[in-house]
N, C-alpha and C positions, 0 to 999 in steps of 0.2 A: 276172730273176735276175742278179746281178753276179758274174762269175768273177774271183776275186782275182788269179790268175796273169795273166789278160789285162789287167786294170787296171794291174797293176804294170808289165807290159811296155809298155803305151801310155804310162805316165808316164816310163819309161826313154827311150822314143822321143820324149820332149819334147811329148807331147800332154797339156798341163797341165789340160785340161777334165776328165780322169779323176782328177785330184788330189781334186776336190770329191767324187766318187764314193767314193773311198777313205776320205775323212774322214767322209762320211755313214755308211759302212759300220761304222766302228769307234768313232766319237765316243761313242755311248751307253755302251758298255762301258768305254772309257777314262775317260770322265767319272765313271762310277760307281766305278771303281777309285780314281780321285783323291779322291773323297768319303770313301773309307775312310782315306785317308792325309793328309788335310789337315784344318785346324781348322774350315773352314766352306765353305758353298757357293761364295761368290765366289773363294776361293782354289782351290777344285776346278776351277772354270771356267777360272781362270787357268792352272793346271797342265795341264789338257787341251789348252788352246790352245797353250801352250808345248811340249807333247809334239808336236803336229802341226807346229808351226813348225820344231822340231829335226828331225823326220822329213823334212820338206820340204827343209830346209837341206842335210841329209847324204844325201839319197836316192840321189844318183849313186854314193856309195860302197857303198850296200847291194847285196849279191849275193843275189839270190833263189834260195833252195834249199829252198822249201816251208815255211819257218819265219818268215813275216812277222809272224804274230800274236805269237809270242814276242818278236820284235824290237821291235814297237811298245809291248808291255807293259814291256820292259826300259827303253826310252826314258822311258815314264811313271813307272816306279820311280825312275829317276835323277832326273827332275825333282822328284818328291815329296820325295826325299831332300835335294835342293838347297833346297827350300822350307823343310824343317825345320831345316836348318842355318842358313839366313838368318833365320828368324823365331823359332825355338826357342819354339814355342807349345804349348799343351796339346792332347791328342787331341780328335778330333770328339766333342762331347757334345750338340750342338743336335738339335732335332727334325727329322726328315727326311720331313715330310709333304707334300712338294712333289708337284705333279702334272704333271711333265714326263717326256718319254721317258726311261726308265731308272729313274725314282724308285720305281716300283711294286716293282721287284726289290729296291731298297735297303730299302724298308719290310719286305719279306718276309725280308730278311736281318738285321734288327735283333736278333732272338733269337740268331742265330748270332754277331753282333758281340759281344753281352754275354758269351757263352761264350768267344769267342776272346780277349777282353781279358785273361782270366786266364792265358793261355798265355805261355810265353817268347817273345820276339820271334822267334827263328829258326823256331819252330813256328807262330806267328801267321801269318806271311806265307804260308806254304805252305798252310795251311788256307783263308785267304782267296782265294788264287789258284785253289785246286782247287774249292772249293764256292761262293764268291761270284762268281767270275769264270768258272767252268767250264772251266778250262785243263787240258790233259792233264799227266800227270806229267813227260812228256819236255819239254813247254813250260816247266813250272815249273823243271825242272833247268837249262834254257837261261837262263831269266830270272835265277835265283838264282846261276848259275855254279857249280853243285855237282853231283856225280854222281847219276844216277837213283837208285841204291840209297840214298843219303843222303836224297833226297826221300821215298822210300818209307818208310824208318825214321822220319824225323821226323813224317810224316803218321800213321803207325801209333801213334806215341807220343803225339801231340797228340790223336788220337781216343780213346785210352785215358783221357787225362786229362780230356777233355771228358765222357766217359761217367761217370767218377768224380765229376765236379762236378754232374752232373745228378741223381745218386742222393742 
């Protein structure tokens, strides 16, 4: 079992062998997150790699306060936004029937993705982070840089809209 706090401290102490452990720990989830926000698999791979490069580059500035998962998702979110700004492409529409680590979860999330596509952007991201990425409401508030109550309100509103669309 890998203890994140210990791994983070070892990296801070410049034991870079632990950086690989950290990447191994988070890569499948970050890659899956990037698949939701990029137009294709190759771009998602590039975004995940860029996320970890930026995380490594700025790691010395990171202050661990038990919120590393929110931090790495925020980095991934910013990378994906940068990709969209540069490429201005259409949303992901390709078949996600890959058989790599993390893709089974993506396949299971395709129905959710169809329902989420109908939501306004501010609600869409919160639903994806909560249900596709299994983040806590507090982590989502950190990532989105909005109050916890706003996350709760938007999630509740989004779920009502999804329920309406299912009927």
